[in-house]
C-alpha positions in Angstrom: 112.6 18.1 63.2 112.4 20.0 66.5 115.1 19.5 69.0 115.3 20.7 72.6 118.4 21.4 74.6 118.4 22.1 78.3 121.1 23.9 80.2 121.7 25.5 83.6 121.7 22.5 85.9 124.1 22.1 88.8 124.7 21.8 92.5 123.0 24.3 94.8 122.5 24.5 98.6 119.1 24.2 100.2 117.3 27.5 100.0 119.2 28.5 96.9 118.1 29.2 93.3 118.8 27.9 89.8 117.5 28.8 86.4 117.2 26.2 83.7 116.9 27.0 80.0 115.5 25.0 77.2 116.2 26.2 73.7 114.3 24.8 70.7 115.4 24.4 67.1 112.9 24.9 64.3 110.1 27.3 63.6 106.8 28.2 65.1 108.1 28.0 68.7 105.7 30.7 69.8 102.8 28.4 68.8 103.7 25.6 71.2 102.9 24.8 74.8 106.1 23.9 76.7 106.4 21.8 79.8 109.0 21.0 82.4 109.2 17.6 84.1 111.6 16.0 86.5 112.7 12.5 87.5 114.4 11.6 90.7 116.5 8.4 91.0 114.3 5.4 91.2 111.1 7.3 90.7 108.8 8.1 87.8 109.0 11.2 85.7 106.7 13.9 87.2 105.1 17.0 85.7 106.5 20.2 87.1 104.7 22.9 85.1 103.5 24.1 81.7 103.5 27.4 79.9 100.9 27.8 77.2 101.5 29.7 73.9 99.7 32.7 75.4 102.1 32.8 78.4 99.7 31.4 81.0 101.5 28.9 83.2 100.4 26.1 85.5 102.4 24.3 88.3 102.4 21.1 90.3 101.4 21.7 93.9 104.9 20.7 95.1 106.6 23.6 93.3 103.8 26.3 93.1 105.0 29.5 94.6 108.7 28.5 94.3 109.1 27.8 90.6 108.3 30.1 87.7 108.2 29.2 84.0 108.6 31.9 81.4 109.4 32.0 77.7 111.2 34.2 75.2 109.8 33.5 71.8 112.4 35.6 70.1 115.0 33.3 71.4 113.0 30.0 71.1 113.7 29.5 74.8 111.6 28.5 77.8 113.0 29.0 81.3 112.4 27.4 84.7 113.3 29.7 87.6 113.6 27.6 90.8 113.8 29.4 94.1 113.8 28.2 97.7 115.2 24.8 96.6 114.8 21.8 98.8 116.8 18.5 98.8 113.7 16.8 97.4 113.9 18.9 94.3 117.0 17.0 93.3 116.2 15.3 90.0 116.9 15.2 86.3 114.9 18.0 84.7 113.5 17.7 81.2 111.6 20.1 79.0 109.0 19.0 76.5 107.2 20.4 73.5 103.8 19.4 74.5 102.1 19.8 71.2 104.5 17.5 69.2 105.8 15.4 72.0 109.5 16.1 71.7 111.7 15.8 74.8 115.0 17.4 75.6 117.9 15.3 76.9 117.6 16.6 80.5 119.8 18.4 82.9 120.8 17.3 86.5 119.9 19.5 89.4 121.3 18.6 92.9 120.2 20.3 96.0 122.5 19.5 98.9 124.6 21.1 101.6 
């Protein structure tokens, strides 16, 4: 069964950057579309962006131009590079294998001075 493990979260000041990683177990990673989502305290989980198996990515309007999703199929890993971070980006971030519906356990990002 596919498992996803996120890493790279932490505390950063406004305007700073973080890079999250999500590493998958199992085979055929390159075939899957992968997504990033986030959930702030007391709010619903929102879609952040998706990278297709061909490498094309899509983003929510709130992060477009600041966040970039990439993937390294040789490492079974998808990345979320977050730049120009704002306090409203504070949330638990999750990755998801979109094709088979598996979620990672999440990683906390806090943007605060």
